[in-house]
TORLUMRO-57287 format. One line per 2 residues: number of its first residue (from 1); for each residue y, z, x of C-alpha. Coordinates in nm, 3 decimals. Layout:
NUM	Y/Z/X  ...
//
This chain:
1	12.161/3.595/10.177  12.410/3.338/10.054
3	12.690/3.374/9.802  12.685/3.280/9.443
5	12.706/2.907/9.519  12.476/2.823/9.800
7	12.405/2.474/9.932  12.358/2.287/10.256
9	12.662/2.151/10.440  12.653/1.795/10.573
11	12.952/1.726/10.798  13.026/1.412/11.009
13	13.344/1.439/11.214  13.374/1.055/11.233
15	13.415/1.029/10.862  13.672/1.304/10.807
17	14.033/1.374/10.905  14.061/1.718/11.049
19	14.377/1.914/11.105  14.409/2.222/11.311
21	14.687/2.331/11.077  14.445/2.387/10.789
23	14.359/2.750/10.740  14.144/2.936/10.495
25	14.324/3.116/10.212  14.308/3.499/10.196
27	14.129/3.479/9.862  13.854/3.253/10.006
29	13.812/3.473/10.316  13.799/3.786/10.109
31	13.538/3.639/9.880  13.339/3.516/10.185
33	13.350/3.850/10.362  13.250/4.039/10.046
35	12.959/3.805/9.968  12.814/3.805/10.317
37	12.885/4.166/10.396  12.746/4.289/10.070
39	12.434/4.084/10.105  12.386/4.212/10.459
41	12.424/4.570/10.352  12.153/4.519/10.091
43	11.930/4.374/10.358  12.010/4.660/10.595
45	11.915/4.913/10.328  11.577/4.740/10.307
47	11.557/4.736/10.687  11.597/5.113/10.693
49	11.336/5.148/10.419  11.108/4.917/10.624
51	11.160/5.123/10.936  11.078/5.447/10.743
53	10.764/5.292/10.598  10.657/5.180/10.948
55	10.710/5.524/11.083  10.514/5.675/10.796
57	10.222/5.438/10.849  10.210/5.490/11.225
59	10.262/5.866/11.196  10.001/5.931/10.926
61	9.753/5.678/11.060  9.765/5.791/11.421
63	9.856/6.163/11.415  9.750/6.302/11.073
65	9.420/6.130/11.010  9.254/6.427/10.844
67	9.545/6.456/10.602  9.494/6.094/10.487
69	9.214/6.234/10.268  9.444/6.461/10.073
71	9.546/6.286/9.747  9.920/6.326/9.803
73	9.919/6.200/10.163  9.680/5.924/10.070
75	9.922/5.814/9.796  10.214/5.805/10.046
77	10.010/5.610/10.302  9.884/5.359/10.046
79	10.238/5.308/9.908  10.382/5.251/10.250
81	10.113/4.996/10.351  10.159/4.817/10.022
83	10.536/4.788/10.037  10.584/4.712/10.407
85	10.487/4.347/10.415  10.669/4.240/10.090
87	10.989/4.406/10.210  10.948/4.241/10.557
89	10.894/3.906/10.390  11.216/3.944/10.192
91	11.413/4.056/10.497  11.292/3.767/10.706
93	11.356/3.515/10.430  11.716/3.617/10.403
95	11.789/3.534/10.771  11.582/3.215/10.801
97	11.746/2.887/10.922  11.846/2.748/10.583
99	11.899/3.049/10.359  12.238/3.171/10.480
101	12.461/2.866/10.412  12.761/2.944/10.199
103	13.007/2.736/9.998  13.267/2.839/9.748
105	13.576/2.682/9.593  13.910/2.843/9.510
107	14.154/2.622/9.327  14.178/2.305/9.546
109	14.034/2.469/9.863  13.675/2.497/9.967
111	13.519/2.731/10.225  13.184/2.636/10.366
113	12.979/2.836/10.624  12.655/2.818/10.812
115	12.509/3.151/10.927  12.224/3.240/11.160
117	12.040/3.567/11.200  12.015/3.557/11.583
119	11.796/3.846/11.694  11.766/3.988/11.344
121	11.456/3.804/11.236  11.266/3.894/11.558
123	11.297/4.271/11.490  11.166/4.241/11.134
125	10.867/4.038/11.238  10.795/4.262/11.533
127	10.788/4.566/11.312  10.524/4.411/11.094
129	10.310/4.312/11.393  10.334/4.654/11.555
131	10.246/4.841/11.242  9.949/4.614/11.188
133	9.822/4.700/11.536  9.836/5.066/11.456
135	9.661/5.014/11.122  9.380/4.833/11.298
137	9.337/5.128/11.542  9.324/5.382/11.263
139	9.119/5.181/11.013  8.785/5.317/10.898
141	8.481/5.117/10.994  8.143/5.252/10.887
143	7.798/5.111/10.955  7.545/5.312/10.747
145	7.208/5.300/10.583  7.200/5.158/10.233
147	7.106/5.505/10.098  7.412/5.665/10.263
149	7.661/5.442/10.083  7.843/5.121/10.139
151	7.920/4.967/10.474  8.287/4.929/10.552
153	8.374/4.639/10.779  8.682/4.567/10.984
155	9.017/4.519/10.799  9.010/4.139/10.777
157	9.311/4.161/10.544  9.520/4.268/10.843
159	9.431/3.933/11.005  9.562/3.750/10.696
161	9.871/3.965/10.699  9.916/3.881/11.069
163	9.891/3.511/10.993  10.155/3.546/10.718
165	10.381/3.747/10.948  10.347/3.483/11.222
167	10.440/3.211/10.964  10.748/3.414/10.861
169	10.859/3.442/11.221  10.805/3.074/11.307
171	10.979/2.955/10.993  11.276/3.184/11.043
173	11.341/3.101/11.410  11.390/2.729/11.360
175	11.278/2.472/11.621  11.054/2.648/11.875
177	11.217/2.456/12.164  11.544/2.632/12.090
179	11.391/2.983/12.063  11.095/2.975/12.291
181	11.088/3.332/12.420  11.085/3.502/12.071
183	10.801/3.270/11.977  10.600/3.374/12.284
185	10.661/3.741/12.212  10.542/3.700/11.857
187	10.243/3.500/11.962  10.142/3.772/12.209
189	10.151/4.034/11.938  9.944/3.815/11.712
191	9.689/3.754/11.990  9.653/4.132/12.038
193	9.589/4.170/11.662  9.328/3.893/11.667
195	9.159/4.047/11.970  9.138/4.390/11.816
197	8.995/4.260/11.486  8.743/4.034/11.655
199	8.630/4.319/11.882  8.585/4.559/11.587
201	8.403/4.294/11.386  8.156/4.240/11.672
203	8.112/4.614/11.713  8.052/4.658/11.339
205	7.784/4.389/11.324  7.608/4.532/11.624
207	7.619/4.887/11.486  7.510/4.777/11.140
209	7.186/4.631/11.280  7.128/4.901/11.542
211	6.846/5.160/11.514  7.085/5.410/11.674
213	7.365/5.359/11.420  7.332/5.168/11.093
215	6.955/5.218/11.052  6.939/5.560/11.221
217	6.852/5.775/10.915  6.545/5.567/10.837
219	6.438/5.572/11.200  6.491/5.952/11.243
221	6.318/6.032/10.918  6.008/5.844/11.031
223	6.033/5.984/11.381  6.045/6.346/11.258
225	5.705/6.294/11.085  5.533/6.208/11.413
227	5.272/6.463/11.529  5.440/6.516/11.865
229	5.758/6.626/11.689  5.606/6.821/11.395
231	5.368/7.040/11.597  5.437/7.410/11.607
233	5.439/7.595/11.940  5.112/7.772/11.999
235	5.249/8.117/12.068  5.331/8.298/11.743
237	5.574/8.589/11.705  5.586/8.877/11.463
239	5.842/9.144/11.393  6.040/9.263/11.695
241	5.794/9.125/11.954  5.984/8.806/12.010
243	5.853/8.586/12.288  6.079/8.356/12.479
245	6.222/8.076/12.271  6.009/7.760/12.251
247	6.106/7.461/12.461  6.352/7.220/12.301
249	6.187/6.962/12.067  6.201/6.596/12.158
251	6.482/6.517/11.911  6.639/6.177/11.938
253	6.964/6.175/12.128  7.033/5.817/12.247
255	6.867/5.487/12.328  6.680/5.432/11.997
257	6.732/5.057/12.035  6.470/5.073/12.312
259	6.203/5.180/12.061  5.963/4.937/11.896
261	5.897/5.032/11.539  5.712/4.891/11.239
263	5.845/4.904/10.881  5.606/5.112/10.672
265	5.623/5.219/10.301  5.786/5.554/10.394
267	6.021/5.408/10.657  5.976/5.321/11.021
269	5.656/5.420/11.201  5.448/5.314/11.501
271	5.698/5.437/11.755  5.643/5.281/12.098
273	5.889/5.351/12.382  5.963/5.027/12.564
275	6.116/5.215/12.858  6.466/5.092/12.783
277	6.656/5.419/12.813  6.536/5.641/12.528
279	6.672/5.991/12.579  6.541/6.299/12.382
281	6.672/6.653/12.376  6.404/6.794/12.603
283	6.505/6.542/12.874  6.864/6.663/12.899
285	6.822/7.037/12.818  6.835/7.147/13.177
287	7.185/6.998/13.239  7.364/7.325/13.159
289	7.453/7.500/12.834  7.765/7.295/12.743
291	7.609/6.957/12.811  7.275/7.056/12.648
293	7.449/7.198/12.343  7.656/6.885/12.302
295	7.341/6.670/12.305  7.186/6.915/12.059
297	7.490/6.870/11.830  7.442/6.496/11.854
299	7.074/6.521/11.768  7.145/6.751/11.474
301	7.414/6.507/11.360  7.148/6.244/11.325
303	6.928/6.484/11.129  7.224/6.570/10.898
305	7.280/6.199/10.836  6.923/6.191/10.700
307	7.027/6.443/10.440  7.329/6.235/10.348
309	7.087/5.943/10.305  6.849/6.164/10.097
311	6.574/6.165/10.355  6.511/6.535/10.299
313	6.192/6.560/10.490  6.363/6.494/10.823
315	6.516/6.844/10.818  6.222/7.052/10.703
317	5.899/6.895/10.830  5.928/6.988/11.200
319	5.831/7.354/11.248  5.906/7.306/11.618
321	6.271/7.221/11.540  6.300/7.507/11.290
323	6.155/7.763/11.531  6.373/7.635/11.816
325	6.689/7.658/11.610  6.614/8.004/11.479
327	6.491/8.165/11.796  6.733/7.993/12.035
329	7.049/8.051/11.833  7.015/8.267/11.531
331	6.780/8.555/11.620  6.840/8.851/11.849
333	6.696/8.827/12.196  6.489/9.106/12.351
335	6.798/9.265/12.506  6.982/9.254/12.176
337	7.259/9.029/12.305  7.373/8.721/12.115
339	7.648/8.466/12.143  7.779/8.378/11.801
341	8.037/8.144/11.948  7.763/7.913/12.077
343	7.599/7.848/11.745  7.933/7.792/11.570
345	8.042/7.556/11.853  7.718/7.356/11.822
347	7.757/7.312/11.444  8.128/7.238/11.472
349	8.060/6.965/11.727  7.791/6.824/11.494
351	8.039/6.805/11.204  8.289/6.639/11.436
353	8.033/6.364/11.490  7.993/6.339/11.111
355	8.368/6.313/11.058  8.405/6.049/11.325
357	8.119/5.842/11.189  8.226/5.832/10.825
359	8.599/5.843/10.859  8.700/5.647/11.175
361	8.618/5.335/11.369  8.535/5.518/11.694
363	8.154/5.540/11.672  8.076/5.171/11.614
365	8.244/5.097/11.945  7.951/5.268/12.119
367	7.697/5.019/11.983  7.738/4.846/12.321
369	7.828/5.030/12.637  8.103/4.789/12.743
371	8.283/4.790/12.403  8.484/5.114/12.467
373	8.604/4.973/12.800  8.719/4.651/12.643
375	8.880/4.833/12.354  9.076/5.053/12.597
377	9.175/4.742/12.799  9.326/4.582/12.484
379	9.519/4.899/12.406  9.650/4.893/12.762
381	9.762/4.534/12.702  9.942/4.645/12.391
383	10.121/4.919/12.578  10.217/4.671/12.852
385	10.359/4.438/12.590  10.568/4.716/12.438
387	10.707/4.815/12.774  10.786/4.458/12.878
389	10.940/4.376/12.539  11.163/4.682/12.571
391	11.274/4.579/12.919  11.334/4.223/12.806
393	11.541/4.328/12.505  11.750/4.572/12.706
395	11.821/4.306/12.969  11.928/4.066/12.691
397	12.154/4.332/12.544  12.318/4.395/12.879
399	12.366/4.037/12.984  12.458/3.874/12.649
401	12.598/4.169/12.466  12.908/4.031/12.299
403	12.791/3.674/12.244  12.447/3.738/12.095
405	12.346/4.095/12.034  12.636/4.305/11.910
407	12.594/4.176/11.557  12.322/4.082/11.306
409	12.467/3.763/11.159  12.698/3.500/11.314
411	12.868/3.256/11.073  13.046/2.926/11.154
413	13.283/2.833/10.866  13.531/2.559/10.775
415	13.791/2.522/10.511  13.861/2.200/10.321
417	14.195/2.146/10.146  14.283/1.807/9.998
419	14.043/1.617/10.226  14.162/1.797/10.534
421	13.910/2.009/10.721  13.998/2.295/10.950
423	13.855/2.355/11.296  13.537/2.559/11.310
425	13.584/2.931/11.305  13.340/3.214/11.379
427	13.272/3.544/11.201  13.020/3.814/11.287
429	12.862/4.046/11.035  12.654/4.360/11.072
431	12.590/4.606/11.348  12.311/4.588/11.610
433	12.190/4.950/11.558  12.018/4.856/11.230
435	11.787/4.623/11.423  11.752/4.756/11.770
437	11.734/5.135/11.733  11.447/5.129/11.477
439	11.270/4.869/11.694  11.298/5.077/12.007
441	11.178/5.389/11.817  10.883/5.195/11.673
443	10.791/5.051/12.019  10.792/5.403/12.160
445	10.585/5.537/11.866  10.331/5.255/11.907
447	10.304/5.322/12.278  10.231/5.692/12.207
449	9.982/5.597/11.936  9.803/5.361/12.174
451	9.789/5.635/12.434  9.637/5.868/12.174
453	9.385/5.592/12.087  9.284/5.565/12.452
455	9.260/5.939/12.487  9.033/5.948/12.182
457	8.781/5.746/12.387  8.832/5.937/12.714
459	8.806/6.284/12.554  8.567/6.200/12.280
461	8.232/6.379/12.244  8.079/6.034/12.193
463	8.182/5.938/12.547  8.054/6.269/12.688
465	7.709/6.223/12.527  7.692/5.871/12.658
467	7.780/5.990/13.013  7.523/6.267/12.998
469	7.246/6.030/12.886  7.346/5.729/13.095
471	7.145/5.698/13.413  7.070/6.072/13.405
473	6.801/6.046/13.671  6.968/5.778/13.886
475	7.152/5.903/14.192  7.515/5.793/14.200
477	7.792/5.823/14.461  8.010/6.130/14.493
479	8.319/5.953/14.357  8.139/5.844/14.041
481	7.997/6.194/13.998  8.342/6.345/14.031
483	8.483/6.101/13.775  8.191/6.178/13.542
485	8.239/6.551/13.575  8.613/6.509/13.514
487	8.553/6.320/13.193  8.295/6.566/13.074
489	8.548/6.850/13.122  8.824/6.662/12.946
491	8.942/6.843/12.633  9.238/6.770/12.405
493	9.359/6.980/12.124  9.428/6.685/11.896
495	9.064/6.583/11.917  8.947/6.913/11.772
497	8.818/6.848/11.425  8.763/7.196/11.287
499	9.046/7.436/11.390  8.851/7.748/11.287
501	9.107/7.821/11.015  9.028/8.014/10.698
503	9.231/7.952/10.383  9.337/8.282/10.230
505	9.418/8.337/9.864  9.457/8.661/9.673
507	9.459/8.766/9.306  9.664/9.084/9.373
509	9.999/8.999/9.526  10.255/9.282/9.513
511	10.538/9.086/9.676  10.513/8.715/9.586
513	10.678/8.469/9.822  11.009/8.318/9.715
515	11.031/8.026/9.958  11.106/7.673/9.861
517	10.740/7.581/9.915  10.638/7.780/9.601
519	10.817/7.555/9.344  10.719/7.245/9.545
521	10.350/7.342/9.527  10.387/7.394/9.153
523	10.559/7.058/9.115  10.278/6.884/9.294
525	10.013/7.076/9.104  9.864/7.235/9.415
527	9.660/7.553/9.378  9.745/7.894/9.518
529	9.732/7.945/9.895  9.876/8.252/10.060
531	9.819/8.141/10.417  9.573/7.998/10.664
533	9.450/8.219/10.950  9.236/8.185/11.253
535	8.878/8.304/11.186  8.823/8.634/11.367
537	8.520/8.679/11.588  8.419/8.975/11.374
539	8.362/8.743/11.082  8.133/8.518/11.289
541	7.931/8.808/11.416  7.893/8.958/11.065
543	7.767/8.626/10.917  7.512/8.573/11.196
545	7.401/8.935/11.161  7.350/8.887/10.785
547	7.140/8.576/10.865  6.929/8.773/11.115
549	6.881/9.067/10.874  6.758/8.826/10.608
551	6.508/8.675/10.845  6.373/9.019/10.964
553	6.348/9.150/10.611  6.181/8.837/10.476
555	6.447/8.803/10.203  6.611/8.495/10.063
557	6.986/8.511/10.005  7.108/8.639/9.674
559	7.450/8.668/9.515  7.477/9.030/9.623
561	7.237/9.194/9.380  6.992/9.308/9.645
563	7.189/9.609/9.773  6.963/9.913/9.736
565	7.010/9.997/10.106  7.376/9.908/10.110
567	7.549/10.066/9.814  7.469/10.339/9.566
569	7.788/10.223/9.380  7.617/9.886/9.312
571	7.335/10.063/9.125  7.568/10.299/8.945
573	7.807/10.020/8.839  7.599/9.721/8.734
575	7.901/9.531/8.601  7.982/9.460/8.965
577	7.725/9.180/8.939  7.821/8.958/8.649
579	7.561/8.787/8.448  7.822/8.517/8.361
581	7.794/8.351/8.700  7.869/8.385/9.068
583	8.244/8.318/9.020  8.291/8.636/8.816
585	8.099/8.836/9.073  8.318/8.693/9.349
587	8.640/8.778/9.168  8.518/9.131/9.076
589	8.436/9.212/9.438  8.750/9.035/9.558
591	8.965/9.267/9.339  8.761/9.570/9.460
593	8.824/9.463/9.821  9.196/9.419/9.754
595	9.212/9.764/9.595  9.053/9.923/9.895
597	9.288/9.732/10.120  9.589/9.858/9.930
599	9.457/10.211/9.939  9.392/10.191/10.310
601	9.744/10.062/10.379  9.898/10.335/10.169
603	9.698/10.603/10.358  9.701/10.470/10.708
605	9.960/10.191/10.722  9.901/9.828/10.830
607	9.750/9.917/11.163  9.475/10.142/11.033
609	9.544/10.426/11.282  9.242/10.621/11.386
611	8.987/10.355/11.288  8.702/10.278/11.521
613	8.635/9.929/11.643  8.333/9.904/11.411
615	8.534/10.015/11.107  8.816/9.774/11.202
617	8.568/9.486/11.229  8.417/9.567/10.893
619	8.759/9.574/10.731  8.859/9.248/10.897
621	8.534/9.083/10.782  8.560/9.205/10.425
623	8.926/9.113/10.373  8.908/8.770/10.535
625	8.590/8.658/10.357  8.709/8.802/10.026
627	9.030/8.600/10.042  8.840/8.296/10.164
629	8.608/8.304/9.864  8.908/8.332/9.637
631	9.064/8.035/9.821  8.744/7.837/9.753
633	8.774/7.910/9.382  9.127/7.776/9.384
635	9.091/7.482/9.619  8.724/7.375/9.632
637	8.541/7.519/9.330  8.296/7.228/9.345
639	8.139/7.387/9.649  8.053/7.697/9.450
641	7.738/7.744/9.233  7.921/7.750/8.900
643	8.090/7.468/8.711  8.404/7.376/8.907
645	8.636/7.352/8.604  8.519/7.686/8.472
647	8.558/7.850/8.815  8.912/7.718/8.861
649	9.007/7.815/8.504  8.866/8.163/8.556
651	9.066/8.208/8.876  9.391/8.093/8.722
653	9.350/8.307/8.413  9.274/8.623/8.615
655	9.559/8.540/8.852  9.803/8.520/8.562
657	9.677/8.849/8.410  9.715/9.023/8.744
659	10.064/8.881/8.796  10.165/9.002/8.446
661	10.030/9.349/8.521  10.191/9.381/8.859
663	10.529/9.265/8.732  10.578/9.621/8.602
665	10.502/9.816/8.913  10.771/10.044/9.040
667	10.987/9.911/9.321  11.171/10.236/9.396
669	11.125/10.382/9.741  11.113/10.729/9.598
671	10.740/10.715/9.513  10.495/10.825/9.772
673	10.261/10.553/9.906  9.954/10.690/9.725
675	10.154/10.731/9.410  10.241/10.361/9.425
677	9.874/10.276/9.474  9.766/10.486/9.171
679	10.039/10.321/8.965  9.921/9.970/9.052
681	9.559/10.060/8.978  9.661/10.207/8.642
683	9.864/9.901/8.547  9.558/9.677/8.624
685	9.335/9.897/8.405  9.557/9.885/8.098
687	9.662/9.515/8.110  9.558/9.303/7.812
689	9.337/9.036/7.979  9.103/8.769/7.850
691	8.824/8.871/8.096  8.705/9.211/8.208
693	8.711/9.097/8.571  9.030/9.277/8.662
695	8.925/9.612/8.515  8.574/9.588/8.657
697	8.711/9.508/9.002  8.948/9.803/9.002
699	8.672/10.038/8.877  8.434/9.907/9.143
701	8.691/9.962/9.420  8.758/10.318/9.316
703	8.386/10.387/9.262  8.299/10.266/9.612
705	8.542/10.517/9.765  8.412/10.800/9.551
707	8.045/10.738/9.604  8.036/10.590/9.960
709	8.353/10.721/10.120  8.616/10.489/10.260
711	8.449/10.408/10.593  8.112/10.341/10.442
713	8.275/10.136/10.162  8.407/9.888/10.423
715	8.063/9.853/10.566  7.924/9.780/10.216
717	8.199/9.521/10.155  8.153/9.353/10.492
719	7.779/9.313/10.440  7.828/9.203/10.078
721	8.075/8.925/10.170  7.870/8.810/10.467
723	7.568/8.766/10.242  7.770/8.614/9.956
725	7.913/8.340/10.180  7.555/8.264/10.294
727	7.434/8.257/9.935  7.692/8.006/9.812
729	7.668/7.781/10.119  7.338/7.597/10.047
731	7.370/7.334/9.782  7.287/6.974/9.691
733	7.658/6.885/9.655  7.646/6.660/9.962
735	7.945/6.453/9.857  8.156/6.767/9.807
737	8.080/6.880/10.164  8.144/6.530/10.296
739	8.493/6.546/10.136  8.555/6.882/10.300
741	8.449/6.737/10.638  8.698/6.452/10.584
743	8.976/6.710/10.531  8.892/6.871/10.866
745	8.609/7.102/10.770  8.554/7.436/10.595
747	8.360/7.742/10.699  8.131/7.701/10.397
749	8.052/7.343/10.510  7.975/7.461/10.861
751	7.740/7.724/10.715  7.587/7.462/10.487
753	7.495/7.246/10.788  7.373/7.550/10.985
755	7.147/7.661/10.704  7.019/7.304/10.661
757	6.889/7.305/11.015  6.743/7.653/10.953
759	6.536/7.510/10.668  6.747/7.666/10.389
761	6.864/7.377/10.165  6.903/7.551/9.827
763	7.005/7.874/9.668  6.772/8.116/9.498
765	6.698/7.992/9.147  6.804/7.629/9.216
767	6.560/7.373/9.086  6.381/7.156/9.332
769	6.432/7.385/9.625  6.090/7.318/9.770
771	5.874/7.551/9.971  6.037/7.490/10.298
773	6.379/7.527/10.155  6.312/7.837/9.965
775	6.120/8.015/10.229  6.323/7.922/10.528
777	6.417/8.275/10.628  6.075/8.418/10.567
779	5.841/8.151/10.686  5.997/8.017/10.999
781	5.810/8.207/11.266
//
C-alpha cells in the first residue's frame, strides 16, 4: 500500500545530524496523505467486498442450503467462495510488516515513512478462518455405493486454504514475540478448522466401509431376497373383506454392521446376526405411531437408495412389504376411516433422509455413536472462541482506544532537507469501523450458524432414529428417559425439508402482475410462476382416494382416458385426450379447469357461496392440481412423460397465444360478470394459435358444464387430476427426482417414492416395466 516510490528506510541516529526545526513541506505532506489515503480507501473497498462475500457464504451455506442447488444461487455461492481468499490475500499483503514503507522526493526535500497495520491484518485473517469453519460445516460429504455415484470426501482444500491463511497472518504480524495474542487467536481458529476436517474425514472413511451407510444398497438388496422377508402373509384378502393389516415386515432399520455376510454373485448373502444390536422394523413397531412411522421412513429410505443404485429387486420382491404398505397406509379400513396425513408424513420423512444423505455431511457422522457428540463439542468450542474473541476485542477497544484501535494504519515519518532530518512524526489513516463492525457481525453470524449446526444434530431425524433403536430393551433411569423423550419431541421449522408447498402456474391470466419481480424473472430466464401455496388437505385425500379406487378396480393408472364412469363429456369430446402426448392432454384439461373456475367466479364470486363442503373440496383439488401440472411443464418438464424440451416449448407457445388473446378482453366495469366470461371464451376460440390446445380446452370446459352440470363437472375434474398426477409420477428418471429432492422436494417426487414402495415403478406403456411394476395395483393382495 505504498506510494509510487517505495523502499525500505535505514536510519541510524548516530550518523545523522537532526534538527527539530526541520519540517515537511506542504507539497510533500499532501502527496503523502493522498498516496496513503487513496491506497487505504482502495483496500477498504475490497474489505467491504470481502465482508459481503463472507456474509453471502455463511448465509447461503448455513441458512439456505436447499437453494444452493438452484443454478443462480449456486453461481453466487461459487463466485463468493472463489473470490474470498484472493481478496483476503491482497488485503493482508497490503498491511504486512514491510509493504507500507513510503519515500518520495520533492525538490531538495525527502519524506520517508514507515507504516504498520495494527489490528487491521487480524480482522482480515479472522474473516477467512471464520468463513472456512462455516464452509466445513455446510460441505457435502457422501459415502455411497459405487452404483449410486461417486463418493465425496471431506473438503481437504479448506485445510490448504487454512494453512495459507495462517501463513498470511503470521507473515503480516511480524515477530511473534511482539504480537503474541493475535497469533494465539489465529492458531486457535486454525486448530478448530483442523479438528473439524479430521473428524469429518474419519467419519467419511467409517461410513464408506460401513454396511449401514456406504455399502447399504448392496446389503439391503440381498437382504430383501431372503425367504424370511419375501414370504407373503398366510391370510389372503379379496374385495371389501379386508382382514387386519399384516404385521410389519423385518425391514432393516439400524445395526447392520452387526451382521455377518458373504459376498455372492448377486450381492451379499448368508446373513447371520451376531447379536451386536441389529434392529428391524418389527422390533420397534410397538413404540407408538410417531416413533414407529419414523423408523418405517428410515427403512423405506434404505429401500429407495437401492433404486438409486439400480437394485430394482429390493423394492418389488417382498410381497410382505408390499401388502404391509398397501393395507396399513393406502387402503380403507373396515370402518372406512383413513389418515392421509400419516402416509404423506412417512414419505416426506423418507425423502428428508434422502436429502440429508446425498446433499449434506450430517449422515456420515452417525457411522459411530460418539461422532455426533464430538462434532457438537467442537462447535461449542467454536462458539466459545467467538464469544471470547469478541470480549477480548471490546476490552482492547475500551482500554487502548486512541493509541491502537481508532485507526487502521499508523505511520511514522521523517523529512530530510539538505542532510538535516526532522524529528519523528505520527499520522493515522483510516477508520476502525471498516475492520471492527464487519468482524463483529461475522462473529455473530458464525455463532448463529454454529448453533444451527448443533440444532441440526439435536432435532435431526437421524438422532431420533438412533435414540429409538439404541438400547430399546435396556431399562434406563428416569432422567435419561426424560431427556430421550425431550429429544424425540424436538422439532424445528428450519429442519423441515418439504414445506408441503405446491407451485402454481396458469395459462389464462386475466390480470398479469406488474411487480418488479416480473422483469427480473425474465432477465434471469426463469419460467412462469404465479405463486406457491400450501397443499390443501383436500388434495391429499383426493390423491389417496384415487389410489385406492385404482386398487379396488384392478386398474393401472392411465393419462385420463379411462373415464367411462366419470364423464360423458370425455366420450363425446375425444380431443380432450390428445394423441400427441401427455403434455397436450394436461394443457387441454388445464384450460378447461381454468374456464370453469372463471365461470364459477363470475356466477358465485371468489367464495363460492352456497357450495357444499364436498363441492368445495373438489374445486380446490381440481384447481390446485391443474395449476401444479402447468407449473411442472414450466419448471420441471423432465419429470413428465414427454420430451422435456417439447413440453416446455408447448407451454410457452400456448401461454403466448393465450396472452395475445386475452390482451383484447374488455376492461370496462359496465359488462356483467357472465358477459365478461363469454367474451373471454370467445376471444380464446378465435385466436390464431399454432396448436389447437387453447380451443380444445375452452370447448371441453363448456362441454363439461353442458353435459355434466357445474357441480358434477368439478367432481370429474378432481378425479381426472388426481389420477393424472398419479399417472405421471412413476418414471425411471431417477436423477431428475434426485434433483427435485435437492431443491427441497416436489409433490410429484413424493408420489414417485410412494408408488415405488407400492410396487408401481413405471407408467402404462413404458418399456421394461416388469410384472411387479405393471401390476402393482392389481396384484398386491
